[in-house]
ZAMARGU-4260 file (C-alpha; in steps of 0.2 Angstrom, whole numbers, plus 5000, padded with zeros to 4 digits):
<rodrens>
0) 5130/5022/5065 | 5146/5017/5056 | 5149/5004/5067 | 5132/4997/5064 | 5134/4998/5045
5) 5152/4991/5045 | 5148/4977/5057 | 5160/4962/5049 | 5147/4948/5056 | 5132/4949/5045
10) 5121/4941/5056 | 5126/4953/5070 | 5123/4968/5059 | 5104/4961/5053 | 5101/4959/5072
15) 5106/4975/5076 | 5095/4984/5063 | 5081/4970/5063 | 5077/4968/5081 | 5072/4986/5086
20) 5063/4988/5072 | 5053/4971/5076 | 5052/4976/5094 | 5045/4994/5088 | 5033/4984/5076
25) 5027/4973/5090 | 5023/4987/5102 | 5013/4995/5087 | 5004/4979/5087 | 5001/4977/5106
30) 4992/4993/5105 | 4981/4989/5090 | 4977/4972/5100 | 4974/4982/5116 | 4961/4993/5107
35) 4952/4978/5101 | 4954/4970/5118 | 4947/4985/5129 | 4933/4987/5116 | 4930/4969/5116
40) 4926/4971/5134 | 4910/4981/5131 | 4902/4963/5124 | 4897/4972/5108 | 4900/4965/5092
45) 4896/4981/5083 | 4908/4990/5091 | 4923/4978/5087 | 4915/4977/5070 | 4917/4997/5070
50) 4937/4995/5075 | 4938/4982/5062 | 4931/4993/5047 | 4941/5008/5053 | 4957/4999/5053
55) 4960/5002/5034 | 4956/5019/5036 | 4971/5022/5048 | 4982/5011/5039 | 4980/5022/5024
60) 4983/5038/5035 | 5000/5029/5040 | 5004/5027/5022 | 5005/5045/5020 | 5020/5043/5031
65) 5028/5030/5020 | 5030/5042/5006 | 5043/5052/5013 | 5048/5040/5028 | 5052/5025/5017
70) 5056/5034/5002 | 5069/5045/5014 | 5076/5030/5022 | 5080/5022/5007 | 5089/5038/4999
75) 5098/5042/5015 | 5105/5026/5018 | 5112/5026/5000 | 5119/5044/5001 | 5126/5039/5018
80) 5135/5024/5009 | 5141/5037/4996 | 5148/5050/5010 | 5137/5063/5004 | 5131/5071/5021
85) 5125/5087/5015 | 5112/5079/5004 | 5107/5068/5018 | 5104/5083/5028 | 5095/5091/5013
90) 5084/5074/5010 | 5080/5073/5030 | 5073/5091/5030 | 5062/5089/5015 | 5054/5074/5022
95) 5051/5082/5038 | 5042/5097/5030 | 5034/5087/5018 | 5026/5076/5031 | 5020/5092/5040
100) 5012/5099/5024 | 5003/5082/5019 | 4997/5081/5037 | 4987/5097/5037 | 4980/5092/5020
105) 4973/5075/5026 | 4966/5083/5042 | 4955/5094/5030 | 4950/5079/5020 | 4945/5069/5035
110) 4936/5083/5043 | 4925/5087/5028 | 4922/5070/5021 | 4922/5060/5037 | 4903/5053/5034
115) 4907/5048/5016 | 4924/5038/5021 | 4913/5031/5036 | 4902/5022/5021 | 4917/5019/5011
120) 4924/5008/5024 | 4909/4996/5025 | 4899/5003/5039 | 4881/5000/5040 | 4867/5004/5051
125) 4872/4993/5065 | 4889/5001/5068 | 4889/5016/5059 | 4888/5027/5075 | 4904/5018/5082
130) 4913/5020/5066 | 4909/5038/5065 | 4915/5040/5083 | 4931/5032/5079 | 4936/5041/5063
135) 4933/5058/5070 | 4947/5056/5084 | 4958/5048/5072 | 4957/5061/5060 | 4960/5075/5073
140) 4977/5066/5078 | 4982/5064/5059 | 4995/5075/5058 | 5004/5068/5073 | 5001/5049/5066
145) 5011/5053/5050 | 5024/5063/5057 | 5028/5049/5071 | 5027/5034/5057 | 5038/5043/5046
150) 5051/5049/5059 | 5052/5030/5062 | 5059/5026/5045 | 5071/5042/5045 | 5078/5038/5062
155) 5083/5021/5056 | 5091/5027/5040 | 5102/5039/5051 | 5106/5024/5062 | 5097/5030/5076
160) 5091/5012/5079 | 5088/5013/5098 | 5078/5030/5097 | 5067/5024/5084 | 5061/5009/5093
165) 5061/5019/5110 | 5050/5033/5101 | 5036/5018/5095 | 5036/5010/5112 | 5033/5026/5120
170) 5019/5031/5110 | 5011/5014/5111 | 5012/5011/5130 | 5003/5028/5131 | 4991/5022/5120
175) 4987/5007/5131 | 4986/5016/5147 | 4973/5028/5140 | 4965/5015/5131 | 4962/5008/5149
180) 4956/5025/5156 | 4946/5031/5141 | 4936/5015/5136 | 4936/5005/5154 | 4935/5018/5167
185) 4926/5031/5157 | 4915/5020/5144 | 4919/5030/5129 | 4920/5016/5118 | 4927/5018/5100
190) 4929/5036/5103 | 4940/5032/5117 | 4950/5020/5107 | 4953/5032/5094 | 4958/5047/5105
195) 4970/5035/5115 | 4977/5031/5097 | 4980/5049/5093 | 4987/5055/5110 | 5000/5041/5109
200) 5006/5046/5092 | 5006/5065/5098 | 5017/5058/5112 | 5030/5049/5102 | 5031/5064/5090
205) 5036/5076/5104 | 5050/5064/5108 | 5055/5060/5090 | 5058/5080/5089 | 5066/5080/5106
210) 5079/5067/5098 | 5083/5078/5084 | 5085/5094/5095 | 5097/5085/5107 | 5106/5076/5092
215) 5110/5094/5083 | 5116/5102/5100 | 5128/5087/5101 | 5135/5093/5083 | 5127/5080/5072
220) 5128/5089/5054 | 5116/5077/5048 | 5101/5084/5056 | 5091/5098/5055 | 5075/5107/5059
225) 5079/5123/5051 | 5069/5129/5036 | 5085/5137/5030 | 5089/5121/5025 | 5074/5116/5016
230) 5082/5116/4999 | 5075/5103/4988 | 5079/5099/4971 | 5071/5089/4958 | 5082/5075/4958
235) 5081/5072/4977 | 5062/5074/4977 | 5058/5061/4963 | 5071/5050/4971 | 5063/5051/4988
240) 5043/5049/4980 | 5048/5037/4967 | 5053/5025/4981 | 5040/5032/4994 | 5025/5030/4983
245) 5027/5011/4979 | 5031/5010/4998 | 5015/5019/5003 | 5005/5009/4989 | 5009/4993/5000
250) 4999/5000/5015 | 4987/5008/5003 | 4982/4994/4992 | 4983/4984/5009 | 4969/4994/5015
255) 4960/4994/4998 | 4959/4974/4998 | 4955/4974/5016 | 4940/4987/5013 | 4935/4975/4999
260) 4936/4959/5009 | 4926/4968/5025 | 4913/4971/5012 | 4912/4953/5006 | 4912/4947/5025
265) 4900/4960/5029 | 4888/4950/5018 | 4886/4937/5032 | 4884/4949/5046 | 4892/4958/5059
270) 4896/4944/5070 | 4906/4937/5054 | 4914/4954/5053 | 4918/4953/5072 | 4925/4936/5071
275) 4937/4940/5056 | 4942/4956/5064 | 4948/4948/5078 | 4957/4934/5068 | 4965/4948/5057
280) 4974/4956/5074 | 4980/4940/5080 | 4987/4937/5063 | 4995/4954/5061 | 5008/4947/5076
285) 5019/4938/5061 | 5014/4950/5048 | 5021/4965/5058 | 5036/4956/5064 | 5040/4951/5046
290) 5039/4971/5041 | 5048/4976/5055 | 5064/4965/5052 | 5062/4969/5031 | 5060/4987/5036
295) 5073/4986/5049 | 5085/4978/5037 | 5084/4990/5022 | 5096/5002/5028 | 5108/4989/5028
300) 5105/4983/5010 | 5103/5001/5005 | 5120/5007/5011 | 5129/4991/5005 | 5122/4995/4988
305) 5128/5014/4989 | 5145/5008/4994 | 5148/4994/4981 | 5147/4981/4992 | 5137/4968/4983
310) 5143/4952/4992 | 5138/4959/5009 | 5121/4965/5002 | 5118/4948/4996 | 5122/4938/5013
315) 5110/4952/5020 | 5096/4946/5010 | 5099/4928/5011 | 5101/4927/5029 | 5087/4939/5033
320) 5074/4928/5022 | 5077/4913/5031 | 5075/4921/5048 | 5058/4928/5042 | 5053/4910/5034
325) 5058/4901/5051 | 5048/4915/5060 | 5034/4913/5051 | 5033/4894/5052 | 5035/4895/5071
330) 5018/4906/5070 | 5011/4894/5059 | 5011/4879/5071 | 5008/4890/5085 | 4990/4898/5078
335) 4986/4881/5071 | 4986/4874/5090 | 4981/4887/5099 | 4971/4899/5087 | 4952/4896/5098
340) 4961/4899/5114 | 4968/4915/5107 | 4951/4920/5099 | 4942/4915/5117 | 4953/4932/5125
345) 4943/4943/5113 | 4926/4935/5111 | 4914/4929/5124 | 4901/4920/5113 | 4905/4902/5110
350) 4901/4903/5091 | 4911/4917/5088 | 4926/4910/5097 | 4925/4894/5088 | 4924/4904/5071
355) 4937/4916/5074 | 4949/4903/5080 | 4945/4893/5063 | 4951/4910/5055 | 4967/4911/5063
360) 4972/4895/5057 | 4969/4897/5039 | 4976/4915/5040 | 4992/4908/5047 | 4997/4897/5031
365) 5004/4912/5025 | 5015/4917/5038 | 5030/4908/5030 | 5030/4917/5015 | 5029/4934/5023
370) 5048/4933/5025 | 5051/4930/5007 | 5038/4943/5001 | 5043/4958/5012 | 5061/4955/5011
375) 5061/4956/4993 | 5049/4971/4992 | 5061/4980/5004 | 5076/4974/4994 | 5069/4984/4978
380) 5064/4998/4988 | 5081/5000/4996 | 5090/4999/4978 | 5078/5012/4972 | 5070/5000/4960
385) 5052/5008/4962 | 5044/5000/4947 | 5048/4982/4954 | 5043/4986/4971 | 5027/4994/4964
390) 5023/4978/4954 | 5024/4967/4969 | 5013/4977/4978 | 5000/4978/4964 | 5000/4959/4961
395) 4998/4957/4981 | 4984/4967/4983 | 4974/4971/4967 | 4978/4959/4953 | 4980/4944/4962
400) 4969/4947/4979 | 4953/4956/4975 | 4949/4943/4960 | 4955/4928/4973 | 4941/4934/4986
405) 4927/4936/4971 | 4932/4918/4965 | 4934/4910/4982 | 4918/4918/4989 | 4908/4911/4974
410) 4916/4894/4976 | 4915/4892/4996 | 4906/4908/5002 | 4914/4915/5018 | 4928/4901/5021
415) 4932/4904/5002 | 4935/4924/5006 | 4945/4920/5022 | 4957/4907/5011 | 4960/4921/4998
420) 4975/4928/5010 | 4985/4912/5010 | 4982/4906/4992 | 4989/4924/4985 | 5003/4925/4996
425) 5010/4908/4990 | 5008/4912/4973 | 5017/4930/4976 | 5032/4922/4987 | 5035/4911/4971
430) 5034/4926/4959 | 5046/4937/4971 | 5059/4923/4972 | 5059/4924/4953 | 5060/4942/4952
435) 5074/4943/4966 | 5083/4929/4956 | 5083/4939/4940 | 5088/4956/4947 | 5102/4950/4959
440) 5110/4943/4942 | 5112/4960/4935 | 5129/4968/4936 | 5131/4983/4950 | 5137/4996/4936
445) 5121/4992/4925 | 5108/4992/4939 | 5115/5008/4946 | 5115/5016/4928 | 5095/5011/4928
450) 5092/5018/4943 | 5102/5034/4939 | 5092/5037/4924
</rodrens>
């Protein structure tokens, strides 16, 4: 752990923290695409549409984990930089039990309001049954979805980089295997896709618990599952939640904006929803890799901030943003050249393939901007600047995006709806650069005083 945080070569430190997180996000994306791929083998657009409509609901469930996972990640990294190990253990223990409690609450909400949730997601008579089947098994596995996603962030803050990535890869690999079994061999359709997803998260959760038990047996004083160490205090809880909520709202508002988007696309029929669903899944590759890089590097930013190493923190930000922009540019070129071929992997109707390929090329225009937006968002989260992180989130998914969808839909109909994402991301990237430039000029002592208050 100390070796990673104290690595003199900044680029090497970023790779040590960022690459496992990116690979973890990539495996998550692979299972997500696998769900769509195996469902697409049914050659039923209504099933593909149902998976697309349920994706925002799954993301909202995952966002609950972000409250305590990302919030805990930021707090723990800064406490480690300040060499406060007892407080680290207390924060970790609080986040763990909070996720268990939240998982039970969300499970009950899902069971009692499932049909209403399906309607809100945009399901219609054509795909309602498939949507309901998917949601049923997602909510049954919801406690493990929350725990698994929360552990990923908490493990990174402790320096358990390899274990964090292995847990993600393990759960996603199991998910893909059971996708094949449940959907292809048993013909369970969307229900099989959701069941495979929940089972994968269950297995990764068991792995993370096993890692914590092993670490405790080896004498790691930062790790504890005992209820005796559940001793949250107001300052610590407020610190975790104040950072975690903006992190969670990133996913929640993204899901809300996607629900709005799905409802607008739904005006043009299930085929349009299916085409967009495929384009969105393909476009998630640069999105998830950018998120992985920014989340993986966030503990470095938090640690250097807590340790008062402002120069190293600035170097991490500069290099990470450059990496993110370069990565996005690569995907922009690839998707513009091969978008239609990628769409043909999932769709079989020629008109849908060309439509989805066109959507992919439009969505990819925002890829280079992701390296700026996601890294600066993680920067504010790592420093405990909850308000600024929340402001970026609200602008991205509400203030800018929803009006853009409505305006562009009225101007260019379906093409305008799809173009809303790159338009908004470009504007937001410029805003983020201005926010970061102003914040980085604030003296360290003054910033720490603001966070403390």
